[in-house]
C-alpha positions as CSV (number, residue, x, y, z in Angstrom):
1,M,0.0,0.0,0.0
2,R,1.3,3.4,-0.9
3,L,1.5,6.1,1.8
4,T,-1.1,8.2,0.0
5,E,-3.5,5.3,0.2
6,L,-2.8,4.7,3.8
7,Q,-3.3,8.4,4.5
8,Q,-6.7,8.3,2.8
9,Q,-7.8,5.1,4.5
10,I,-6.8,6.4,8.0
11,H,-8.7,9.6,7.5
12,Q,-11.8,7.9,6.1
13,Q,-11.8,5.5,9.1
14,N,-11.7,8.5,11.4
15,V,-14.4,10.3,9.5
16,D,-16.6,7.2,9.7
17,A,-15.9,7.0,13.5
18,G,-17.2,10.5,13.9
19,W,-13.9,12.2,14.8
20,W,-14.5,14.9,12.1
21,D,-18.2,15.5,12.6
22,N,-17.3,19.0,14.1
23,P,-14.6,21.4,12.9
24,R,-11.3,20.7,14.5
25,E,-8.7,23.3,15.4
26,R,-5.4,22.8,13.8
27,G,-3.3,23.8,16.8
28,T,-5.1,21.3,19.0
29,L,-4.5,18.5,16.5
30,L,-0.8,19.3,16.2
31,C,-0.6,19.2,20.0
32,L,-2.2,15.8,20.0
33,I,0.5,14.6,17.6
34,H,3.1,16.0,19.9
35,S,1.5,14.2,22.9
36,E,2.0,10.9,21.1
37,I,5.7,11.6,20.7
38,S,5.9,12.6,24.4
39,E,4.2,9.3,25.4
40,A,6.7,7.4,23.2
41,M,9.6,9.2,25.0
42,E,8.1,8.2,28.4
43,G,7.9,4.6,27.2
44,E,11.5,4.6,26.1
45,R,12.7,6.3,29.3
46,K,11.0,3.8,31.5
47,N,11.3,0.8,29.1
48,L,7.5,0.2,29.3
49,M,5.3,-2.2,27.4
50,D,2.0,-0.8,26.1
51,D,-1.1,-0.9,28.3
52,H,-3.5,-1.8,25.5
53,L,-1.1,-4.0,23.5
54,P,1.0,-5.5,26.2
55,H,3.1,-7.6,23.7
56,R,4.4,-4.4,22.2
57,P,6.7,-1.7,23.5
58,M,4.9,1.5,24.5
59,A,7.2,3.6,22.4
60,E,6.4,1.5,19.3
61,V,2.6,1.9,19.8
62,E,2.8,5.6,20.6
63,L,5.0,6.3,17.5
64,A,2.4,4.4,15.4
65,D,-0.3,6.6,17.0
66,A,1.7,9.7,16.0
67,V,1.9,8.5,12.4
68,I,-1.8,7.8,12.4
69,R,-2.5,11.3,13.7
70,I,-0.1,12.9,11.2
71,L,-1.6,11.1,8.2
72,D,-5.2,11.9,9.4
73,Y,-4.2,15.6,9.8
74,A,-2.5,15.6,6.4
75,E,-5.5,14.2,4.6
76,A,-8.0,16.5,6.3
77,F,-6.0,19.6,5.3
78,G,-4.8,18.5,1.9
79,Y,-1.2,17.8,2.5
80,D,0.6,15.2,0.3
81,I,3.0,13.6,2.8
82,E,4.1,10.9,0.3
83,S,5.4,13.5,-2.2
84,A,6.9,15.6,0.6
85,I,8.9,12.5,1.8
């Protein structure tokens, strides 16, 4: 799967889940991306496993969450992350 396709799929899943029913403020969304990175750092610092996926390191799951949020944001606001990379 291409990154553009993943970006579209993630955003559509979030739209379908109701996350985009109301307008969302860009600054708040960027802070949520940052919070995922901060949680990954905490997982690395304490060498923790994830609470919801206990067979995976917390940092790994939080980094995945950050990527999901980044791609969702990018699709919502018309950014082409694949081409930018």
